[in-house]
N, C-alpha and C positions, 0 to 999 in steps of 0.2 A: 884326048883333048881335056879340059878340066871338065869335070862333069856336076851334077848337084847331089850330093849324098841322101841314101835312103832318112838319113834319119833327120837334117833339114827342110829334106822336102816332105816330113812327118809335121814339123813346127808351124809350114809353111800351110801345111790344111788346114791345122787345128783352128790359125788364125785367119782365114779366111774365111773357114766355117764359121766361126762366130762375129766375124765382125764386119763380113761380108755380105746387106741384105737385113740386118742387122735392124727393131721398130724403130725406128724414129733419126735414124742414121746418116752420117756423114758418108755414106761406105768404107769399106780399105777394098782397094778396085785391087784385080790380081796383079797387074802389072805394076801397082806397088809397096811386091812384095818379094823379091830380086839372092840369089842365093852366086849364081855363077856369075862372073862382070862380061860387058859386050866384048866382041875377039880384040876392040883394040886398047883393051884394060892390059895391064904388066906389074906383078909387083902388087905383095895383100893377101888379105884373108880368100876377097871374089880368087883367086886364082891356088890353080891344081902347078904340081909338075912340071909341067911346060909352060906357064908360063908366068912364073917368078922371078926374081934379077938374083945381080947377085950378092952378097949381102942381105939377103929379104929382111927386111923386121919381121916379119911373120915364122919365117923358118929361122934365123939365126940368134935372137933373142932368148931363145923359153926351147929347153933337151925336148921338152913336152911338144912340142912344136917342128924339132929337129926329126925328134924319132917317130910321129904322123906324119911324113909327109908322104903327099900322093896324087892322083889325079883332081882327089875328092878339092875342089872351094871348102873353105872355111869359116862360111863369113853369110850372116842373113841382112839382108834392109830392111826396112819395115815400112811405109809411107806416113800421108795423114790419114789421119778419122776424125770420128768425131761422136759419140755412142753416148747416146743418155740408155740409162739403168742404173737399177739402185740408189733412184732416186736425185743424180745429178750426173751430169756431162760431163766423160770420160773421149781426151783426147791424146792423139799422140805425145805432148810432152807428159799427161803428168802418167801416163805410163811408160816412159823412157823414165822419169822418175821412180815410178815405184819398181823396177827394173834393176834400176841401177841403186837403191835404197836395199838392194837383196843381196847386191854381189857386194855393197858396201860391210850388210855385218855376214856377210863369209855364206850366205844359208847353203846345205846342202845341196840343191838340187846348180845352183849358182852356178859350183866354182870346174865348171869347164868354161866360165867365160872368160877370153883373155880380157876384153875391151870392147866399154862400149863408148860411140859415138851419139853424141846429141843437142836439143836443145831445147832445156827444162822451159821457155817462154819464145820460142818464135823470131829467136831474136838475137842470141845469144848460142856462139859452140861452147862443147864440153868434152871432155873426154874422161870416163872412169879406165884405169888402166891397170890391173890389179897388178902389174909389172913394180908400175907406179913411174913409165920412162915418157912417158905426155901426157897436156894435160886438155891438148885441144884438135881442133878438124877444121876443114876446108865449108866455106857456109853456106854450102850442099845439104850439110848434115841443120838445118834450120826446118825443113821438110820432112826429111826423112831422120830415124834412127837405125846406126850400123849397130851386128852386132858383130866382134868376132867371140871364134871357137876354139880353143886347142886342139889343134891338127891329130893327137895323138886322140882325144874325143871320139874326134871324127871319125879318123881311122878305126875304131873300138867297134865302131855304131850307136855308141851309148843312146838310150832313146833321151832327149833336152825339149821332150814338152812339157815334164814337171811343172817348172817354174812358170811354165802360159801359160799351167792347167790354172795354177794359184791364181796368177795376174786375173785369167778370165773365172772365176770364181769370186775371187776379192769384187769386181765389180756383180755382179749377179745372173752372168753368161751361163754360170754352170754353176750343176750343184753343189753348195758350201761341202770345203772339205781341207778345213789348216792341218789337218795332218803330217809332220815331213816326211820323205819318203825313208827312213832310217823305218817312222812310227811307223808308215806301213809295213817295213818289209819285215821289222820286228811282228806284228803281229800276224798274216802270213803267217807268220811261223810256228807262232803260237797257236793258230789255228788247224794245220795243221796234225801238230803235235798229238790235240785233243780230238782228233779226227783218223788215228791211224787203225783204229778200228772202225770197223765198218758194219752195215748193218747183215753182210753175210755170215756170220758167225753168231752165235749169243751172246757173246760176252758185245758185241756191236751192238745189235736190237736192243740192250739191255739199255747202255748210250743212247740211241737211236729215242727213246722213252725215254725216258731223264731228259734227256733236251727239250724233246716236246712236251713238258710238266705230266706226262702223262704216268709215270711211276711209283707206286704206292710201295713199293718194300722197304725202301728205304728208310727208317722212322725220321719226323722232322723233315723234311724236303721241300725244298720252296723251288721251284722256277726259278728260273734265270732273271734277275731286274734290275735298274740300269744304274747300278752302285756298285763298289770292289768286293764291301764284306760279303753282297750274295753271290760276284765270282767267284770270289777265295771258298763260301759257304757250298757251290753247285759241284766245282770242284771237288771238295772234299766229301761229297756225296756219292759223288761218281767213284773217286777212291773207297770207300766203303765196299759199295758192290762190288765192283771188282774185288777186295779180297774177299770178300765169301764166295764168288764163284770162281777163285781161285782152285779153291777146292769138290773143286764140278769135275766130271769125266770127261772135257774137250778138248779134244784134238789139238797136243801145240797149246792153247791156252796158258795154262798158268807161267809159262817161260813169256806170254804178251805180256801176264797183267803185271806179272815181276819188272818186264821192262822197261811197262812204262809207271808203275812206281815208283821205280827208281832215280825219272827223271820228275815226272811231273806231280809235284807239292803244291796245293795251296802257298806256303811259303815261298817260295821261289820265284814263283810266278806275281806275286803279289808285286815284293823286291826289286821286281826287274819291273815293275810298272811305274814310271814319270810319273810324281804325283800330279802333272798339270794334263796330263793325259789320263787319265782314271777312267772318268766319267764315259771319256769317247769311247777308250779300253773294252768297257763294261756293254756300250751300249752296243759299238758291231759286234762285236763276240754274241751278245742277247740275238742282233740283227742273224745273226748267218748263223747258230743254233736253230735255228725256227724254219731258219730257205730249203 
């Protein structure tokens, strides 16, 4: 029988956590956030393979859906709410319009959404369709918004929460975070490369002291500061320290040092940082280095 997949249950939980019982709100109730259609429901993204119909649009119109068909439903309905946050009232229509704008802009965390059926004003029903096949929906979408997800994304278990986290951040219900998923992944990779040397060996101990701003063996070294220039300077200081240590008698340390120096240069890291996120990267790295 059709089932609710874990990744859409996670979205449901996220929205209910922050939009149900929010201060000064007309709550989003659990009964207003649905994934699986009722027993009479046949066809469409609320149905899994046991309930689709011949030539079901939720299967035949996209190879992503044909390849991803399982017993999992691939849709989410969100009901009405009104939340006072960030100095304004945030409602189902404003939430829906925001999500549609992200999809229309091809935001990275919205690319698994096939369609959104919604009302921007509580009266007119509209439909954003990534495949450009439909433009409207039935009148029930005046009071609830429907999200369809490509079935292959649901089958793969891909996390669908980032888009909805961004919305909650944008209205002040979550800590502000305006980096894209790709930027987060890039930053995590840089951080992993910076921390390949841990505190269990002498090189790692020097690195740790440098990250804390406590090492005085490197001339003109300054601790991390939230600018791209100081980020590059910090990594350059790390390179200088590692180069000096490479001549000492530490088991396997020369090989480790050479591997790090070959791939981790200030120029490469600085060149890889998009100008618009340079300060964000520097701030986040500074925070992580002292964590």
